[in-house]
HTML snippet that shows the backbone in 3Dmol.js (N, CA, C, O; Angstrom):
<script src="https://3Dmol.org/build/3Dmol-min.js"></script>
<div id="view" style="width:600px;height:400px;position:relative"></div>
<script>
const pdb = `
ATOM      1  N   MET A   1    -100.097  -0.937 -82.583  1.00  0.00           N
ATOM      2  CA  MET A   1     -99.496  -1.540 -81.416  1.00  0.00           C
ATOM      3  C   MET A   1    -100.637  -2.125 -80.584  1.00  0.00           C
ATOM      4  O   MET A   1    -101.565  -1.413 -80.199  1.00  0.00           O
ATOM      5  N   GLY A   2    -100.559  -3.391 -80.318  1.00  0.00           N
ATOM      6  CA  GLY A   2    -101.613  -4.062 -79.574  1.00  0.00           C
ATOM      7  C   GLY A   2    -101.617  -3.694 -78.102  1.00  0.00           C
ATOM      8  O   GLY A   2    -100.758  -2.954 -77.624  1.00  0.00           O
ATOM      9  N   LEU A   3    -102.596  -4.224 -77.399  1.00  0.00           N
ATOM     10  CA  LEU A   3    -102.715  -3.942 -75.966  1.00  0.00           C
ATOM     11  C   LEU A   3    -101.473  -4.410 -75.218  1.00  0.00           C
ATOM     12  O   LEU A   3    -101.001  -5.529 -75.415  1.00  0.00           O
ATOM     13  N   HIS A   4    -100.955  -3.547 -74.366  1.00  0.00           N
ATOM     14  CA  HIS A   4     -99.764  -3.861 -73.580  1.00  0.00           C
ATOM     15  C   HIS A   4     -99.758  -3.009 -72.319  1.00  0.00           C
ATOM     16  O   HIS A   4    -100.533  -2.061 -72.198  1.00  0.00           O
ATOM     17  N   GLN A   5     -98.897  -3.345 -71.398  1.00  0.00           N
ATOM     18  CA  GLN A   5     -98.642  -2.545 -70.205  1.00  0.00           C
ATOM     19  C   GLN A   5     -97.199  -2.064 -70.266  1.00  0.00           C
ATOM     20  O   GLN A   5     -96.317  -2.797 -70.713  1.00  0.00           O
ATOM     21  N   ASP A   6     -96.957  -0.837 -69.820  1.00  0.00           N
ATOM     22  CA  ASP A   6     -95.596  -0.335 -69.688  1.00  0.00           C
ATOM     23  C   ASP A   6     -95.165  -0.630 -68.263  1.00  0.00           C
ATOM     24  O   ASP A   6     -95.509   0.103 -67.336  1.00  0.00           O
ATOM     25  N   LYS A   7     -94.411  -1.706 -68.095  1.00  0.00           N
ATOM     26  CA  LYS A   7     -94.015  -2.070 -66.736  1.00  0.00           C
ATOM     27  C   LYS A   7     -92.564  -2.521 -66.643  1.00  0.00           C
ATOM     28  O   LYS A   7     -92.242  -3.529 -66.015  1.00  0.00           O
ATOM     29  N   ASN A   8     -91.698  -1.741 -67.290  1.00  0.00           N
ATOM     30  CA  ASN A   8     -90.258  -1.993 -67.191  1.00  0.00           C
ATOM     31  C   ASN A   8     -89.629  -1.197 -66.059  1.00  0.00           C
ATOM     32  O   ASN A   8     -88.456  -1.388 -65.739  1.00  0.00           O
ATOM     33  N   GLU A   9     -90.401  -0.307 -65.454  1.00  0.00           N
ATOM     34  CA  GLU A   9     -89.878   0.563 -64.409  1.00  0.00           C
ATOM     35  C   GLU A   9     -89.900  -0.130 -63.049  1.00  0.00           C
ATOM     36  O   GLU A   9     -90.632  -1.098 -62.841  1.00  0.00           O
ATOM     37  N   GLN A  10     -89.096   0.376 -62.144  1.00  0.00           N
ATOM     38  CA  GLN A  10     -89.128  -0.104 -60.765  1.00  0.00           C
ATOM     39  C   GLN A  10     -90.141   0.679 -59.942  1.00  0.00           C
ATOM     40  O   GLN A  10     -90.615   0.198 -58.913  1.00  0.00           O
ATOM     41  N   ASP A  11     -90.476   1.891 -60.397  1.00  0.00           N
ATOM     42  CA  ASP A  11     -91.371   2.784 -59.652  1.00  0.00           C
ATOM     43  C   ASP A  11     -92.485   3.234 -60.585  1.00  0.00           C
ATOM     44  O   ASP A  11     -92.225   3.912 -61.579  1.00  0.00           O
ATOM     45  N   TYR A  12     -93.729   2.862 -60.274  1.00  0.00           N
ATOM     46  CA  TYR A  12     -94.875   3.210 -61.111  1.00  0.00           C
ATOM     47  C   TYR A  12     -95.588   4.473 -60.634  1.00  0.00           C
ATOM     48  O   TYR A  12     -96.718   4.731 -61.050  1.00  0.00           O
ATOM     49  N   SER A  13     -94.961   5.255 -59.780  1.00  0.00           N
ATOM     50  CA  SER A  13     -95.615   6.442 -59.242  1.00  0.00           C
ATOM     51  C   SER A  13     -95.668   7.594 -60.243  1.00  0.00           C
ATOM     52  O   SER A  13     -96.460   8.521 -60.076  1.00  0.00           O
ATOM     53  N   GLN A  14     -94.839   7.545 -61.274  1.00  0.00           N
ATOM     54  CA  GLN A  14     -94.816   8.608 -62.274  1.00  0.00           C
ATOM     55  C   GLN A  14     -95.744   8.256 -63.436  1.00  0.00           C
ATOM     56  O   GLN A  14     -95.821   7.088 -63.818  1.00  0.00           O
ATOM     57  N   PRO A  15     -96.454   9.239 -64.010  1.00  0.00           N
ATOM     58  CA  PRO A  15     -97.400   8.951 -65.092  1.00  0.00           C
ATOM     59  C   PRO A  15     -96.705   8.694 -66.423  1.00  0.00           C
ATOM     60  O   PRO A  15     -95.513   8.956 -66.588  1.00  0.00           O
ATOM     61  N   ILE A  16     -97.476   8.180 -67.352  1.00  0.00           N
ATOM     62  CA  ILE A  16     -97.072   8.083 -68.749  1.00  0.00           C
ATOM     63  C   ILE A  16     -97.640   9.310 -69.445  1.00  0.00           C
ATOM     64  O   ILE A  16     -98.811   9.637 -69.258  1.00  0.00           O
ATOM     65  N   VAL A  17     -96.830   9.993 -70.244  1.00  0.00           N
ATOM     66  CA  VAL A  17     -97.260  11.175 -70.980  1.00  0.00           C
ATOM     67  C   VAL A  17     -96.998  10.908 -72.457  1.00  0.00           C
ATOM     68  O   VAL A  17     -95.875  10.596 -72.853  1.00  0.00           O
ATOM     69  N   SER A  18     -98.050  11.033 -73.268  1.00  0.00           N
ATOM     70  CA  SER A  18     -97.966  10.694 -74.679  1.00  0.00           C
ATOM     71  C   SER A  18     -98.420  11.871 -75.537  1.00  0.00           C
ATOM     72  O   SER A  18     -99.511  12.403 -75.335  1.00  0.00           O
ATOM     73  N   PHE A  19     -97.585  12.279 -76.494  1.00  0.00           N
ATOM     74  CA  PHE A  19     -97.879  13.367 -77.418  1.00  0.00           C
ATOM     75  C   PHE A  19     -98.157  12.780 -78.796  1.00  0.00           C
ATOM     76  O   PHE A  19     -97.340  12.025 -79.323  1.00  0.00           O
ATOM     77  N   SER A  20     -99.299  13.116 -79.382  1.00  0.00           N
ATOM     78  CA  SER A  20     -99.666  12.636 -80.717  1.00  0.00           C
ATOM     79  C   SER A  20     -99.491  13.750 -81.741  1.00  0.00           C
ATOM     80  O   SER A  20     -99.959  14.871 -81.546  1.00  0.00           O
ATOM     81  N   LEU A  21     -98.813  13.423 -82.827  1.00  0.00           N
ATOM     82  CA  LEU A  21     -98.596  14.373 -83.918  1.00  0.00           C
ATOM     83  C   LEU A  21     -98.937  13.684 -85.233  1.00  0.00           C
ATOM     84  O   LEU A  21     -98.668  12.495 -85.403  1.00  0.00           O
ATOM     85  N   GLY A  22     -99.523  14.424 -86.152  1.00  0.00           N
ATOM     86  CA  GLY A  22     -99.833  13.870 -87.466  1.00  0.00           C
ATOM     87  C   GLY A  22    -101.231  13.292 -87.527  1.00  0.00           C
ATOM     88  O   GLY A  22    -102.173  13.846 -86.960  1.00  0.00           O
ATOM     89  N   LEU A  23    -101.356  12.175 -88.220  1.00  0.00           N
ATOM     90  CA  LEU A  23    -102.656  11.555 -88.456  1.00  0.00           C
ATOM     91  C   LEU A  23    -103.330  11.126 -87.156  1.00  0.00           C
ATOM     92  O   LEU A  23    -102.666  10.779 -86.180  1.00  0.00           O
ATOM     93  N   ALA A  24    -104.649  11.158 -87.164  1.00  0.00           N
ATOM     94  CA  ALA A  24    -105.432  10.698 -86.014  1.00  0.00           C
ATOM     95  C   ALA A  24    -105.269   9.196 -85.842  1.00  0.00           C
ATOM     96  O   ALA A  24    -104.970   8.479 -86.797  1.00  0.00           O
ATOM     97  N   ALA A  25    -105.468   8.729 -84.623  1.00  0.00           N
ATOM     98  CA  ALA A  25    -105.377   7.300 -84.315  1.00  0.00           C
ATOM     99  C   ALA A  25    -106.417   6.955 -83.256  1.00  0.00           C
ATOM    100  O   ALA A  25    -106.846   7.809 -82.480  1.00  0.00           O
ATOM    101  N   THR A  26    -106.807   5.698 -83.242  1.00  0.00           N
ATOM    102  CA  THR A  26    -107.737   5.214 -82.224  1.00  0.00           C
ATOM    103  C   THR A  26    -106.936   4.581 -81.103  1.00  0.00           C
ATOM    104  O   THR A  26    -106.290   3.550 -81.293  1.00  0.00           O
ATOM    105  N   PHE A  27    -106.980   5.203 -79.934  1.00  0.00           N
ATOM    106  CA  PHE A  27    -106.266   4.732 -78.747  1.00  0.00           C
ATOM    107  C   PHE A  27    -107.196   3.809 -77.970  1.00  0.00           C
ATOM    108  O   PHE A  27    -108.385   4.093 -77.825  1.00  0.00           O
ATOM    109  N   LEU A  28    -106.659   2.726 -77.483  1.00  0.00           N
ATOM    110  CA  LEU A  28    -107.413   1.761 -76.692  1.00  0.00           C
ATOM    111  C   LEU A  28    -106.941   1.810 -75.247  1.00  0.00           C
ATOM    112  O   LEU A  28    -105.742   1.734 -74.978  1.00  0.00           O
ATOM    113  N   MET A  29    -107.884   1.935 -74.316  1.00  0.00           N
ATOM    114  CA  MET A  29    -107.553   1.903 -72.892  1.00  0.00           C
ATOM    115  C   MET A  29    -108.381   0.797 -72.263  1.00  0.00           C
ATOM    116  O   MET A  29    -109.607   0.878 -72.191  1.00  0.00           O
ATOM    117  N   GLY A  30    -107.695  -0.227 -71.813  1.00  0.00           N
ATOM    118  CA  GLY A  30    -108.356  -1.359 -71.185  1.00  0.00           C
ATOM    119  C   GLY A  30    -108.265  -1.289 -69.679  1.00  0.00           C
ATOM    120  O   GLY A  30    -108.114  -0.217 -69.093  1.00  0.00           O
ATOM    121  N   GLY A  31    -108.358  -2.442 -69.070  1.00  0.00           N
ATOM    122  CA  GLY A  31    -108.305  -2.523 -67.620  1.00  0.00           C
ATOM    123  C   GLY A  31    -106.970  -3.073 -67.150  1.00  0.00           C
ATOM    124  O   GLY A  31    -105.984  -3.067 -67.887  1.00  0.00           O
ATOM    125  N   LEU A  32    -106.957  -3.537 -65.937  1.00  0.00           N
ATOM    126  CA  LEU A  32    -105.729  -4.092 -65.359  1.00  0.00           C
ATOM    127  C   LEU A  32    -105.482  -5.523 -65.810  1.00  0.00           C
ATOM    128  O   LEU A  32    -104.384  -6.050 -65.633  1.00  0.00           O
ATOM    129  N   GLN A  33    -106.491  -6.154 -66.390  1.00  0.00           N
ATOM    130  CA  GLN A  33    -106.359  -7.485 -66.981  1.00  0.00           C
ATOM    131  C   GLN A  33    -106.561  -7.354 -68.488  1.00  0.00           C
ATOM    132  O   GLN A  33    -107.387  -6.553 -68.925  1.00  0.00           O
ATOM    133  N   ARG A  34    -105.836  -8.111 -69.280  1.00  0.00           N
ATOM    134  CA  ARG A  34    -105.960  -8.036 -70.735  1.00  0.00           C
ATOM    135  C   ARG A  34    -107.395  -8.306 -71.194  1.00  0.00           C
ATOM    136  O   ARG A  34    -107.821  -7.778 -72.221  1.00  0.00           O
ATOM    137  N   SER A  35    -108.142  -9.118 -70.448  1.00  0.00           N
ATOM    138  CA  SER A  35    -109.506  -9.491 -70.834  1.00  0.00           C
ATOM    139  C   SER A  35    -110.562  -8.452 -70.442  1.00  0.00           C
ATOM    140  O   SER A  35    -111.732  -8.621 -70.786  1.00  0.00           O
ATOM    141  N   ASP A  36    -110.184  -7.387 -69.733  1.00  0.00           N
ATOM    142  CA  ASP A  36    -111.142  -6.350 -69.330  1.00  0.00           C
ATOM    143  C   ASP A  36    -111.659  -5.589 -70.554  1.00  0.00           C
ATOM    144  O   ASP A  36    -110.979  -5.540 -71.579  1.00  0.00           O
ATOM    145  N   PRO A  37    -112.856  -4.996 -70.461  1.00  0.00           N
ATOM    146  CA  PRO A  37    -113.393  -4.203 -71.574  1.00  0.00           C
ATOM    147  C   PRO A  37    -112.443  -3.072 -71.964  1.00  0.00           C
ATOM    148  O   PRO A  37    -111.697  -2.554 -71.133  1.00  0.00           O
ATOM    149  N   VAL A  38    -112.485  -2.703 -73.238  1.00  0.00           N
ATOM    150  CA  VAL A  38    -111.603  -1.673 -73.789  1.00  0.00           C
ATOM    151  C   VAL A  38    -112.438  -0.466 -74.209  1.00  0.00           C
ATOM    152  O   VAL A  38    -113.496  -0.618 -74.820  1.00  0.00           O
ATOM    153  N   HIS A  39    -111.967   0.715 -73.884  1.00  0.00           N
ATOM    154  CA  HIS A  39    -112.599   1.967 -74.297  1.00  0.00           C
ATOM    155  C   HIS A  39    -111.757   2.579 -75.406  1.00  0.00           C
ATOM    156  O   HIS A  39    -110.528   2.515 -75.366  1.00  0.00           O
ATOM    157  N   LYS A  40    -112.415   3.171 -76.394  1.00  0.00           N
ATOM    158  CA  LYS A  40    -111.719   3.787 -77.526  1.00  0.00           C
ATOM    159  C   LYS A  40    -111.730   5.300 -77.386  1.00  0.00           C
ATOM    160  O   LYS A  40    -112.722   5.895 -76.964  1.00  0.00           O
ATOM    161  N   LEU A  41    -110.602   5.914 -77.749  1.00  0.00           N
ATOM    162  CA  LEU A  41    -110.445   7.355 -77.682  1.00  0.00           C
ATOM    163  C   LEU A  41    -109.750   7.807 -78.961  1.00  0.00           C
ATOM    164  O   LEU A  41    -108.695   7.278 -79.311  1.00  0.00           O
ATOM    165  N   ASN A  42    -110.330   8.780 -79.662  1.00  0.00           N
ATOM    166  CA  ASN A  42    -109.717   9.285 -80.876  1.00  0.00           C
ATOM    167  C   ASN A  42    -108.650  10.316 -80.514  1.00  0.00           C
ATOM    168  O   ASN A  42    -108.954  11.334 -79.893  1.00  0.00           O
ATOM    169  N   LEU A  43    -107.414  10.058 -80.896  1.00  0.00           N
ATOM    170  CA  LEU A  43    -106.318  11.001 -80.660  1.00  0.00           C
ATOM    171  C   LEU A  43    -106.019  11.731 -81.960  1.00  0.00           C
ATOM    172  O   LEU A  43    -105.785  11.104 -82.994  1.00  0.00           O
ATOM    173  N   ARG A  44    -106.028  13.060 -81.904  1.00  0.00           N
ATOM    174  CA  ARG A  44    -105.755  13.875 -83.076  1.00  0.00           C
ATOM    175  C   ARG A  44    -104.417  14.592 -82.922  1.00  0.00           C
ATOM    176  O   ARG A  44    -103.802  14.577 -81.856  1.00  0.00           O
ATOM    177  N   HIS A  45    -103.986  15.214 -84.000  1.00  0.00           N
ATOM    178  CA  HIS A  45    -102.738  15.972 -84.012  1.00  0.00           C
ATOM    179  C   HIS A  45    -102.727  16.982 -82.872  1.00  0.00           C
ATOM    180  O   HIS A  45    -103.646  17.793 -82.753  1.00  0.00           O
ATOM    181  N   GLY A  46    -101.704  16.941 -82.040  1.00  0.00           N
ATOM    182  CA  GLY A  46    -101.554  17.879 -80.938  1.00  0.00           C
ATOM    183  C   GLY A  46    -102.137  17.415 -79.615  1.00  0.00           C
ATOM    184  O   GLY A  46    -101.973  18.089 -78.598  1.00  0.00           O
ATOM    185  N   ASP A  47    -102.815  16.276 -79.615  1.00  0.00           N
ATOM    186  CA  ASP A  47    -103.382  15.778 -78.355  1.00  0.00           C
ATOM    187  C   ASP A  47    -102.291  15.252 -77.434  1.00  0.00           C
ATOM    188  O   ASP A  47    -101.287  14.693 -77.876  1.00  0.00           O
ATOM    189  N   VAL A  48    -102.517  15.448 -76.150  1.00  0.00           N
ATOM    190  CA  VAL A  48    -101.616  14.940 -75.116  1.00  0.00           C
ATOM    191  C   VAL A  48    -102.445  14.051 -74.200  1.00  0.00           C
ATOM    192  O   VAL A  48    -103.516  14.449 -73.742  1.00  0.00           O
ATOM    193  N   LEU A  49    -101.953  12.860 -73.935  1.00  0.00           N
ATOM    194  CA  LEU A  49    -102.637  11.902 -73.066  1.00  0.00           C
ATOM    195  C   LEU A  49    -101.729  11.619 -71.874  1.00  0.00           C
ATOM    196  O   LEU A  49    -100.556  11.286 -72.039  1.00  0.00           O
ATOM    197  N   VAL A  50    -102.284  11.756 -70.676  1.00  0.00           N
ATOM    198  CA  VAL A  50    -101.532  11.489 -69.455  1.00  0.00           C
ATOM    199  C   VAL A  50    -102.324  10.480 -68.645  1.00  0.00           C
ATOM    200  O   VAL A  50    -103.508  10.684 -68.376  1.00  0.00           O
ATOM    201  N   PHE A  51    -101.665   9.378 -68.250  1.00  0.00           N
ATOM    202  CA  PHE A  51    -102.331   8.466 -67.320  1.00  0.00           C
ATOM    203  C   PHE A  51    -101.344   7.959 -66.298  1.00  0.00           C
ATOM    204  O   PHE A  51    -100.219   7.573 -66.614  1.00  0.00           O
ATOM    205  N   GLY A  52    -101.806   7.974 -65.057  1.00  0.00           N
ATOM    206  CA  GLY A  52    -100.965   7.588 -63.942  1.00  0.00           C
ATOM    207  C   GLY A  52    -101.821   7.142 -62.782  1.00  0.00           C
ATOM    208  O   GLY A  52    -103.002   6.838 -62.949  1.00  0.00           O
ATOM    209  N   GLY A  53    -101.224   7.102 -61.604  1.00  0.00           N
ATOM    210  CA  GLY A  53    -101.953   6.662 -60.417  1.00  0.00           C
ATOM    211  C   GLY A  53    -102.481   5.254 -60.599  1.00  0.00           C
ATOM    212  O   GLY A  53    -101.756   4.385 -61.084  1.00  0.00           O
ATOM    213  N   PRO A  54    -103.744   5.003 -60.218  1.00  0.00           N
ATOM    214  CA  PRO A  54    -104.290   3.653 -60.338  1.00  0.00           C
ATOM    215  C   PRO A  54    -104.446   3.201 -61.792  1.00  0.00           C
ATOM    216  O   PRO A  54    -104.576   2.004 -62.051  1.00  0.00           O
ATOM    217  N   ASP A  55    -104.436   4.144 -62.749  1.00  0.00           N
ATOM    218  CA  ASP A  55    -104.573   3.785 -64.162  1.00  0.00           C
ATOM    219  C   ASP A  55    -103.235   3.490 -64.843  1.00  0.00           C
ATOM    220  O   ASP A  55    -103.212   3.068 -65.999  1.00  0.00           O
ATOM    221  N   ARG A  56    -102.148   3.703 -64.157  1.00  0.00           N
ATOM    222  CA  ARG A  56    -100.802   3.598 -64.735  1.00  0.00           C
ATOM    223  C   ARG A  56    -100.530   2.229 -65.368  1.00  0.00           C
ATOM    224  O   ARG A  56     -99.822   2.147 -66.372  1.00  0.00           O
ATOM    225  N   LEU A  57    -101.081   1.161 -64.798  1.00  0.00           N
ATOM    226  CA  LEU A  57    -100.801  -0.185 -65.317  1.00  0.00           C
ATOM    227  C   LEU A  57    -101.947  -0.756 -66.146  1.00  0.00           C
ATOM    228  O   LEU A  57    -102.014  -1.967 -66.358  1.00  0.00           O
ATOM    229  N   ARG A  58    -102.834   0.092 -66.608  1.00  0.00           N
ATOM    230  CA  ARG A  58    -103.902  -0.393 -67.492  1.00  0.00           C
ATOM    231  C   ARG A  58    -103.310  -0.808 -68.832  1.00  0.00           C
ATOM    232  O   ARG A  58    -102.352  -0.207 -69.316  1.00  0.00           O
ATOM    233  N   TYR A  59    -103.896  -1.844 -69.422  1.00  0.00           N
ATOM    234  CA  TYR A  59    -103.516  -2.230 -70.778  1.00  0.00           C
ATOM    235  C   TYR A  59    -103.945  -1.116 -71.725  1.00  0.00           C
ATOM    236  O   TYR A  59    -105.019  -0.537 -71.560  1.00  0.00           O
ATOM    237  N   HIS A  60    -103.113  -0.818 -72.712  1.00  0.00           N
ATOM    238  CA  HIS A  60    -103.393   0.249 -73.665  1.00  0.00           C
ATOM    239  C   HIS A  60    -102.690  -0.040 -74.982  1.00  0.00           C
ATOM    240  O   HIS A  60    -101.773  -0.858 -75.040  1.00  0.00           O
ATOM    241  N   GLY A  61    -103.122   0.630 -76.027  1.00  0.00           N
ATOM    242  CA  GLY A  61    -102.508   0.451 -77.338  1.00  0.00           C
ATOM    243  C   GLY A  61    -103.210   1.296 -78.383  1.00  0.00           C
ATOM    244  O   GLY A  61    -104.081   2.105 -78.060  1.00  0.00           O
ATOM    245  N   ILE A  62    -102.830   1.106 -79.629  1.00  0.00           N
ATOM    246  CA  ILE A  62    -103.417   1.795 -80.775  1.00  0.00           C
ATOM    247  C   ILE A  62    -104.040   0.744 -81.672  1.00  0.00           C
ATOM    248  O   ILE A  62    -103.388  -0.242 -82.017  1.00  0.00           O
ATOM    249  N   SER A  63    -105.302   0.942 -82.057  1.00  0.00           N
ATOM    250  CA  SER A  63    -105.939  -0.052 -82.922  1.00  0.00           C
ATOM    251  C   SER A  63    -105.833   0.311 -84.396  1.00  0.00           C
ATOM    252  O   SER A  63    -105.719  -0.578 -85.240  1.00  0.00           O
ATOM    253  N   SER A  64    -105.868   1.601 -84.722  1.00  0.00           N
ATOM    254  CA  SER A  64    -105.791   1.993 -86.130  1.00  0.00           C
ATOM    255  C   SER A  64    -105.344   3.439 -86.249  1.00  0.00           C
ATOM    256  O   SER A  64    -105.506   4.241 -85.329  1.00  0.00           O
ATOM    257  N   VAL A  65    -104.775   3.748 -87.409  1.00  0.00           N
ATOM    258  CA  VAL A  65    -104.365   5.103 -87.738  1.00  0.00           C
ATOM    259  C   VAL A  65    -105.201   5.536 -88.931  1.00  0.00           C
ATOM    260  O   VAL A  65    -105.373   4.773 -89.881  1.00  0.00           O
ATOM    261  N   ALA A  66    -105.720   6.754 -88.886  1.00  0.00           N
ATOM    262  CA  ALA A  66    -106.561   7.269 -89.963  1.00  0.00           C
ATOM    263  C   ALA A  66    -105.767   7.412 -91.261  1.00  0.00           C
ATOM    264  O   ALA A  66    -104.553   7.617 -91.249  1.00  0.00           O
ATOM    265  N   ARG A  67    -106.474   7.299 -92.360  1.00  0.00           N
ATOM    266  CA  ARG A  67    -105.850   7.560 -93.657  1.00  0.00           C
ATOM    267  C   ARG A  67    -105.861   9.063 -93.899  1.00  0.00           C
ATOM    268  O   ARG A  67    -106.788   9.754 -93.477  1.00  0.00           O
ATOM    269  N   PRO A  68    -104.832   9.575 -94.579  1.00  0.00           N
ATOM    270  CA  PRO A  68    -104.829  11.009 -94.858  1.00  0.00           C
ATOM    271  C   PRO A  68    -105.937  11.365 -95.843  1.00  0.00           C
ATOM    272  O   PRO A  68    -106.210  10.609 -96.775  1.00  0.00           O
ATOM    273  N   SER A  69    -106.572  12.512 -95.638  1.00  0.00           N
ATOM    274  CA  SER A  69    -107.585  12.977 -96.580  1.00  0.00           C
ATOM    275  C   SER A  69    -106.908  13.767 -97.696  1.00  0.00           C
ATOM    276  O   SER A  69    -105.738  14.133 -97.588  1.00  0.00           O
ATOM    277  N   ASP A  70    -107.648  14.025 -98.759  1.00  0.00           N
ATOM    278  CA  ASP A  70    -107.088  14.730 -99.918  1.00  0.00           C
ATOM    279  C   ASP A  70    -106.610  16.138 -99.578  1.00  0.00           C
ATOM    280  O   ASP A  70    -105.657  16.632-100.181  1.00  0.00           O
ATOM    281  N   ASN A  71    -107.266  16.785 -98.614  1.00  0.00           N
ATOM    282  CA  ASN A  71    -106.896  18.162 -98.271  1.00  0.00           C
ATOM    283  C   ASN A  71    -105.943  18.233 -97.080  1.00  0.00           C
ATOM    284  O   ASN A  71    -105.769  19.297 -96.485  1.00  0.00           O
ATOM    285  N   GLN A  72    -105.333  17.115 -96.736  1.00  0.00           N
ATOM    286  CA  GLN A  72    -104.458  17.047 -95.567  1.00  0.00           C
ATOM    287  C   GLN A  72    -103.005  16.948 -96.012  1.00  0.00           C
ATOM    288  O   GLN A  72    -102.657  16.113 -96.847  1.00  0.00           O
ATOM    289  N   SER A  73    -102.172  17.797 -95.455  1.00  0.00           N
ATOM    290  CA  SER A  73    -100.755  17.771 -95.832  1.00  0.00           C
ATOM    291  C   SER A  73     -99.966  16.766 -95.005  1.00  0.00           C
ATOM    292  O   SER A  73     -98.819  16.461 -95.332  1.00  0.00           O
ATOM    293  N   ILE A  74    -100.566  16.251 -93.940  1.00  0.00           N
ATOM    294  CA  ILE A  74     -99.885  15.292 -93.070  1.00  0.00           C
ATOM    295  C   ILE A  74    -100.192  13.876 -93.551  1.00  0.00           C
ATOM    296  O   ILE A  74    -101.352  13.538 -93.788  1.00  0.00           O
ATOM    297  N   SER A  75     -99.159  13.048 -93.696  1.00  0.00           N
ATOM    298  CA  SER A  75     -99.399  11.689 -94.194  1.00  0.00           C
ATOM    299  C   SER A  75     -98.815  10.617 -93.279  1.00  0.00           C
ATOM    300  O   SER A  75     -98.696   9.459 -93.679  1.00  0.00           O
ATOM    301  N   ALA A  76     -98.455  10.989 -92.072  1.00  0.00           N
ATOM    302  CA  ALA A  76     -97.875  10.025 -91.133  1.00  0.00           C
ATOM    303  C   ALA A  76     -98.315  10.382 -89.716  1.00  0.00           C
ATOM    304  O   ALA A  76     -98.878  11.450 -89.475  1.00  0.00           O
ATOM    305  N   ARG A  77     -98.050   9.476 -88.793  1.00  0.00           N
ATOM    306  CA  ARG A  77     -98.343   9.721 -87.383  1.00  0.00           C
ATOM    307  C   ARG A  77     -97.076   9.512 -86.574  1.00  0.00           C
ATOM    308  O   ARG A  77     -96.353   8.534 -86.764  1.00  0.00           O
ATOM    309  N   LEU A  78     -96.819  10.439 -85.677  1.00  0.00           N
ATOM    310  CA  LEU A  78     -95.706  10.312 -84.741  1.00  0.00           C
ATOM    311  C   LEU A  78     -96.267  10.335 -83.334  1.00  0.00           C
ATOM    312  O   LEU A  78     -97.211  11.072 -83.048  1.00  0.00           O
ATOM    313  N   ASN A  79     -95.696   9.543 -82.467  1.00  0.00           N
ATOM    314  CA  ASN A  79     -96.088   9.542 -81.070  1.00  0.00           C
ATOM    315  C   ASN A  79     -94.824   9.587 -80.229  1.00  0.00           C
ATOM    316  O   ASN A  79     -93.896   8.804 -80.434  1.00  0.00           O
ATOM    317  N   PHE A  80     -94.800  10.505 -79.290  1.00  0.00           N
ATOM    318  CA  PHE A  80     -93.693  10.581 -78.349  1.00  0.00           C
ATOM    319  C   PHE A  80     -94.242  10.235 -76.974  1.00  0.00           C
ATOM    320  O   PHE A  80     -95.128  10.919 -76.462  1.00  0.00           O
ATOM    321  N   THR A  81     -93.719   9.180 -76.382  1.00  0.00           N
ATOM    322  CA  THR A  81     -94.177   8.733 -75.081  1.00  0.00           C
ATOM    323  C   THR A  81     -93.052   8.904 -74.073  1.00  0.00           C
ATOM    324  O   THR A  81     -91.916   8.491 -74.305  1.00  0.00           O
ATOM    325  N   PHE A  82     -93.392   9.518 -72.956  1.00  0.00           N
ATOM    326  CA  PHE A  82     -92.411   9.759 -71.909  1.00  0.00           C
ATOM    327  C   PHE A  82     -92.856   9.042 -70.643  1.00  0.00           C
ATOM    328  O   PHE A  82     -94.017   9.109 -70.239  1.00  0.00           O
ATOM    329  N   ARG A  83     -91.908   8.360 -70.033  1.00  0.00           N
ATOM    330  CA  ARG A  83     -92.145   7.707 -68.751  1.00  0.00           C
ATOM    331  C   ARG A  83     -90.815   7.618 -68.031  1.00  0.00           C
ATOM    332  O   ARG A  83     -89.769   7.477 -68.664  1.00  0.00           O
ATOM    333  N   ARG A  84     -90.852   7.696 -66.739  1.00  0.00           N
ATOM    334  CA  ARG A  84     -89.628   7.623 -65.951  1.00  0.00           C
ATOM    335  C   ARG A  84     -89.256   6.167 -65.753  1.00  0.00           C
ATOM    336  O   ARG A  84     -90.061   5.378 -65.260  1.00  0.00           O
ATOM    337  N   VAL A  85     -88.041   5.809 -66.136  1.00  0.00           N
ATOM    338  CA  VAL A  85     -87.639   4.412 -66.082  1.00  0.00           C
ATOM    339  C   VAL A  85     -86.613   4.108 -65.008  1.00  0.00           C
ATOM    340  O   VAL A  85     -86.278   2.940 -64.810  1.00  0.00           O
ATOM    341  N   SER A  86     -86.104   5.095 -64.313  1.00  0.00           N
ATOM    342  CA  SER A  86     -85.142   4.799 -63.243  1.00  0.00           C
ATOM    343  C   SER A  86     -85.523   5.500 -61.971  1.00  0.00           C
ATOM    344  O   SER A  86     -84.831   5.369 -60.962  1.00  0.00           O
TER     345      SER A  86
END
`;
const viewer = $3Dmol.createViewer("view");
viewer.addModel(pdb, "pdb");
viewer.setStyle({}, {cartoon: {color: "spectrum"}});
viewer.zoomTo();
viewer.render();
</script>
């Protein structure tokens, strides 16, 4: 999923909460403009990412998902993202 902002809500005071399950992925956190520098963060199985306040409207996305290793029983990635929309 490329860089995007979650801005379908009327109220941005509530944070975005994201749960990662399965394969690791590279999360991208940019700035308030699409052209701002991007920082990479490795998300692993069980990681929880919360961003809100002044960071709530930062561009963000996933650049890649790791391939499963031979000794890994997990072969997919699931992400559950929660945000208040009303």
